C-alpha positions as CSV (number, residue, x, y, z in Angstrom):
1,X,23.0,16.0,-10.1
2,X,20.0,17.8,-10.2
3,X,18.3,15.3,-12.2
4,X,18.5,12.7,-9.5
5,X,17.8,15.3,-7.0
6,X,14.2,15.9,-9.0
7,X,13.4,12.3,-9.4
8,X,13.7,11.4,-6.0
9,X,11.4,14.3,-4.7
10,X,8.9,13.2,-7.2
11,X,9.3,9.6,-6.0
12,X,8.5,11.1,-2.6
13,X,6.1,13.3,-3.0
14,X,4.5,10.1,-4.9
15,X,4.6,7.5,-2.1
16,X,3.6,10.6,0.6
17,X,0.5,11.0,-2.1
18,X,-0.2,7.3,-1.9
19,X,0.1,7.1,1.9
20,X,-2.7,10.1,1.8
21,X,-5.0,8.9,-0.8
22,X,-5.1,5.9,1.7
23,X,-5.5,7.1,5.2
24,X,-8.2,9.0,3.4
25,X,-9.9,5.7,2.3
26,X,-9.6,7.1,-1.5
27,X,-9.4,3.4,-2.9
28,X,-7.3,-0.1,-2.3
29,X,-3.6,-0.3,-2.2
30,X,-4.2,-1.8,-5.7
31,X,-5.9,1.0,-7.4
32,X,-3.5,3.5,-5.4
33,X,-0.6,1.6,-6.9
34,X,-1.8,2.3,-10.2
35,X,-3.1,5.5,-9.5
36,X,0.2,7.3,-7.5
37,X,2.9,5.0,-9.8
38,X,4.0,3.5,-6.4
39,X,4.5,-0.5,-5.9
40,X,1.7,-2.1,-3.5
41,X,5.0,-3.5,-1.7
42,X,6.0,0.2,-1.4
43,X,3.0,1.5,-0.3
44,X,2.8,-0.9,2.8
45,X,6.7,-0.6,3.8
46,X,5.5,2.9,4.3
47,X,2.9,2.4,5.9
48,X,4.2,0.0,8.1
49,X,7.4,2.5,9.1
50,X,4.4,5.0,9.9
51,X,2.3,2.9,12.1
52,X,-0.1,3.0,9.9
53,X,-2.5,0.0,10.0
54,X,-3.6,-1.8,6.7
55,X,-7.1,-1.8,6.7
56,X,-8.2,-5.4,5.7
57,X,-11.9,-5.6,3.3
58,X,-14.4,-8.3,4.9
59,X,-13.5,-9.9,1.2
60,X,-10.0,-9.9,1.8
61,X,-9.9,-11.3,5.4
62,X,-12.1,-14.1,4.1
63,X,-9.7,-15.3,1.8
64,X,-7.0,-15.7,3.9
65,X,-8.9,-17.1,6.2
66,X,-9.7,-20.0,3.9
67,X,-6.2,-19.7,2.9
68,X,-5.3,-20.4,6.4
69,X,-7.5,-23.4,6.6
70,X,-6.4,-25.1,3.4
71,X,-3.0,-24.6,4.8
72,X,-2.9,-25.6,8.6
73,X,-6.2,-28.0,7.9
74,X,-8.6,-26.5,10.3
């Protein structure tokens, strides 16, 4: 029971650290995921719950727009 509590607190700490790094622009989602051991999906979900907007670099935006052009034909 104590081990489960410790594991849960450790996971929560890692998530909080990932959010702190992201908010302070210390890396990309992928880099922060690798540093903290928290999945990108988990970080994104937590950001969404906390109403913290995702940063989107120009390169990511351009790739997304290119993908949209291919899919929707514009």
